N, C-alpha and C positions, 0 to 999 in steps of 0.2 A: 504494500500500500504506500507507494511513494508520495502520494499527496498528503498523507497524514504523518509521515515520519518527519519530525522536526529536525532542523539542521543541527548538527553537533556543535557543541560549544568549543571544542578543541580544534585548533587550526594547525597544530603541529609546530615543529621548530623552524619552519621556513620564514617566519616573521619574528622580528626581534621583540620580545615581550618584556614586561616588567621583571619577570623572573631572571632575565639575562643580566640585569644590573641591580637587582634588589638589594643585594648585600654588599655592593661595591661602594667605595667612597664617593662623595659628591664631587662632581666635576670630571670624573673619569669618562673617557670617550669609548664608544663601542661601534663596531661596524655591523650594520643590520640592514634589513630591507624595510623600507617605509614608503609612504606616499602611494603613488600608483605604480608600484613595481620598480622604482628607481633605487639603486644602491646609494646610500648616503651615510654619513657619520653623524651620530646624534649624541648628545650629552644628557646626563641625568640632571634634571632641573628641579631644584628644591622649591616647593611652593612658598609664596610670600606669606607675610603675617596676616594679610587680609583674605587668605584663601578660604578659611573657615568663617563663614558669615553667620550672624545670629538671626538673620531674617532673610526671607526669599522663598523660592519655590523648592519643594523637596525633589531630590534627584529621581526618586521613583515615579514622580509625576511627569517628568520630561523625558524619561528613558524607558526602554523595554529590554528584556533579555532575549538575545537571538535564539530562536527555536521555541520559545514559549509564546504560543499564539492560539487564536481561536480557529475552529474549522466550521464551515457552513454546512447546514443540512437543509433539505427540501423534501416535501412530500405532497401528495395529492389526496384529497379526502372529500367528505360530504358533511355539510352542516344541516341538521334537521331541527324541527320544532319552530320554524319561522311562521309568522302570522301572515300568510299569503303574500310574502314579500320575496319568495325564492325565485329560482330560475323557471322560466316557462319552458317546459320540456320540448315544445315544438321548435323553439328557437335555439335551444341548447341540447342537441342530441347526445353529447357526451355525458350530461347529467343523467339522462334517462338510461343510458348504457351502464353507468356506474351504479345507479339505483337497482337495476335489474341484476347486475352481478352480485351486489351485496346481499340482496334477498335470496338469490340462488344459493349462496354459501350458507345461508341460514335455513335452507330447506323450504323456502317459499317460492313457488313458481308463478311468475307474472309475465312470462313470455307471451302467452296467448292474449293477455289483456292489453289495455291501452291506458296506462296511468296518466293522469293529468293533474297531479298534485302540484301545488305552488308553495309547499312548505319545506322544500329541499333546495340546497344550493351547492354547486361544485366550487371548491376552494383550493388554493395553494397555500401550504403551511411552510413557513421558514423559521429557522432557529440558528443560533450560534452555539457551537459546542466548546465550552471553555477548556483550557488546558488543565491536565491532571485531574479531571473530574472522574468520579468512580461510578460503577454500576449501581443503579438504584437512586441516584441523585436526580433532582428535578431541575428543569430549565424552563424559561419563558419561551413562548412561541407567538408568532404573528400569523394571522389568518386573513387572506384577501380573496375576494370573490373573483371567480373566473368566468361566470356567465353573465346573464342580464338581471341578476337579483337586484332589487332596489334597496334592501337593507338586510343586515345580518343580526340585527338587535333581537335578543331573546333566543338565539340559536345555540345549539350544542354540537360541538365537533365530535364525531364518532371516531373510533380507533383508527389512527392514521400513522403508518410507518414513515419515518424520516430517514432519507438516504444520504450518504456522503457521496463525494465525487467518484469513489471507487465502486459504487453500486451496492455497498453493504448497508444494512439497516443498523443505525446506531441509537435510535430513540423511537418511542411510540408516543403520540400525542392524543389527548382526549380531554374534553371538559367544556364548561360553559364559557361563552365568549363575553368579553367586556367591550362594548362598542360605545364610543363617545359621541359620534354623530347621530343624527336622526333625520327622518324625512316624513313629511305629512302633506297630504294633498286632498283637495276637494274637487267639486265639479268644475270650477273655473280658476283655481289658484293652488299652487303647491309651495311648500317651504322646506328647504334643505339646509341643515347646519352641520358643518364638519364633513366627515367622510363615513357614511353609515355602512359602506360595503367592505370595511376592514376593521379588524379588532385584535385583541390580544388575550392570551390565557396565561395568567401568572402561574408559574409552576405547572404548566399544562403538559409537559413531556417528561417521560421517565427514561433515563439512560439505560440501554440494554446491552451496549457493547462499549468497551473502553478503547481509546485511541492509544497506539503505541507511544509510550512516553519518551520524551527526550532525556538524554543522560545529562543530569545536572551536577553530579558529584565528580567533576573533572577539575584539573589544576588550572586550566585556562577558561575564562568565561568572556563572552563578547557582549558588550552592552551597546545598544543602538539608540540614538536620539530620535525622538518623535518628529522634531523640526530640525533638520540638519543645519548646523552652523559651526564655523571654525571657532569663533570666540566662545560659544557655549560649550563646545567640546573641551577646550582648554580649561574653562572654569570648573567643569565637572572633574577633570583629571586632577587639578590642583586641590580641589576640596577633598577628594578621596585620598590623595597622597598625604595631605596635611593631617587628616584623621588617622591614616594608617601609620604614619611615623610616630604619632603619639600612642597609638593603641598596639601596633605590632612591631614597631621599631624599624620599619623599612617601607618604601613606597611600593604600591601594588598595582598602579594604573598607568597606562600609557595611551596617548591618542594615536589612532591609526589613520583616520581621515576625518572629514567633517561630520561623518555619521557614526562611526564605530569607535569604541573605546575598549581596549584589551585589558582585562583584569587577571591577576594571578591570585588564586585563593591561598591564604596562609595555611601552613601545615596544621593538622589536627583541629581544623575548623570546618564545619559543614558549609556547603554552598548556601543553604537556606539562611543560616545565621549570618554568614558573611554578607549576603545581599541585603538582609534586613538591617545590618549595622550601617551600611553605606547608603541605603535608600532614604533614610530620614535626614541626611545632610542637606542643608539649604544652600542654594545657589541663586544667582540672578541671571536668568537666561537672556540671551540676546534676541531681539525681535527685529525681523527684516522690515524695511520700509515697504508697505504694501497698502493698496487701496482696492477694496473688494466692492463691486456693485452688482446688484441683482435687478435687471431691467424689468422682470415680471412683477416684482413687488415694490420696486422703487426704493430698495434698501441700499444705503451707502455706508460702508465701514471704512474708517481712515485710521491707520496705525499711528502710534505716538511719534515715530521717527520720520514721518512723511514731511517733505519740504517742497515748496513750490517757488521757483524763481519768479521774480516780479514780472508780471505780464498785464497787459490791458485787455479786458474782456468786455464784449457787449453781446447781448442775447435778446432778440425780439421774438415775441410770440405772434405767429401769423395764423389767423383764424379765417377760414373760408366757410361760409354758410350758404347752402343751396336749399331753396324753398320751392316746393311745387304747389301751386295754387290751382285747384281744378275750377273750371267755370263751365256753365251750360250755355250753349249757343242754340237759339231757337229760330226757326225760319219765319218768314213773314206770314201773315194771315192769308188763308185761301191759296197758299202756294203748295207746290209739290215737294218742298224741302223736308228734311228730317232733322230732328233734334239730336245734337251730338254734344259730347262732353270733351272739352279741350283743356289744355294745361298751360298755365303761365309759370315760367321759371324765373326766379329771382336769385341772383348771385351777389353776395355781399362779402367783401374781403376787408379784414381789419388787422392791423399790425400794431403791437404795443411794444414799449421798451425802446431799446436802441442806444441808451446812454452807456458810455465807457466807464468801467470801474477797474481799479487796480486790485489785483489778487496776488498775494505772495506772502511768504513767511518761513521762518526757520524753526518754528515749533507748531504743535498741533493747535493750540489756542488761536494763534495768529491766522493759520490757514482757515479754521472754522469761521472766524470773524470775517475774513475776506470773502468767503463763499456766501455767508449770510447777508452780506451787504448788497449782494445782487438781488436778493428778494425772490429767489426762484423756488419752484417746486422740485421734488427729488428727480423727476424726469429731466428737468432742465439742468440740474447739477451734474447728472450722469453724462449728459451730452457735453457740458463744458469740461469736465474732467477728461473725457476722451480727446477733446480738441487740445487741451493743455498738454496731454501726454504726446500727442502728435507733434506739437510745436517744440517738444523737448524741454519743457519747463517743469514737468512733474518728475521730481527726483525719487521715484518709487515704482514698484511693479503695479500695473493696473490689471486686475483680474475681473473679467466680465463673466457672470454666470447666466 
């Protein structure tokens, strides 16, 4: 099962690890392999006095251990007990086939009949299998409608096997759904809030098969940053080594690149205790300058380190309104003409704004004040940020979702 076998923590002696210089005097040089495969000489660097911070983000919140990860599960099942809000079997033939197959396994023959129930819906069930979880444990599952059901509220998921990427069954899900959205309709109006065609079952799946576990009791452990950054990697290494020198008498960490940090587990200490000791050390992670915009919702998120070079910006809202006015044209009296309906079209164009405003700043507060001075809505701000980025004045990454 190669998809579930986590990568080993040990990388072998081809990379110069902290173990290669842990007991050596500070300042000694060593020949090793670092960076992206280049041979280079590196020195043992003793962390500074401020390496151990008293405030900040815990290391375990910004890093993960390589090989310790979730695995995704998926399954197909039926939700029953709906109040006439399920799939219409005429439009969802797979629901009818699944219902007939389920009843056949239970000894009920409905092949000759023509069921037209509306209380059943075909669904897809998904879940994440956490690492090191054992048989008999429970995990949460998400349930989403596959057919034309209008709501899953009040439904119950019947026994559904959940498969891994290797085709093996790792869990079985069943239980009552918790749906936050709802829908209600009458003869001439309908109301829908949220998404009534999806829900969750807390603890709805039982683990039936365990994943092959990664080997954690090794001398070398690889730690990975959730948000790769060179400065953050150095701060993590310095904090761990400052703690290790006080606790174990020698450094145990070395940066490999902007994402990975190589750790050497001290002798006679379990990996679990070692990772727990260094996981609570606080650091101050570096945050990249980034602007994230979502054009669908009009959301704009600006990072703290975003800077805008001084530019002059103008933005005018152009509104074009087209109105169709129907009119009746009647023929003269005693004529052979016919009454017809004609249309009169009115087009009105209106443009507002157009004044220049200076936008620029070296900190987040100044940037926000400059954008607010334009008096624009989120959609206008998104357009301006894109134009400023094109002009080369936005000193940050612009991510458009």
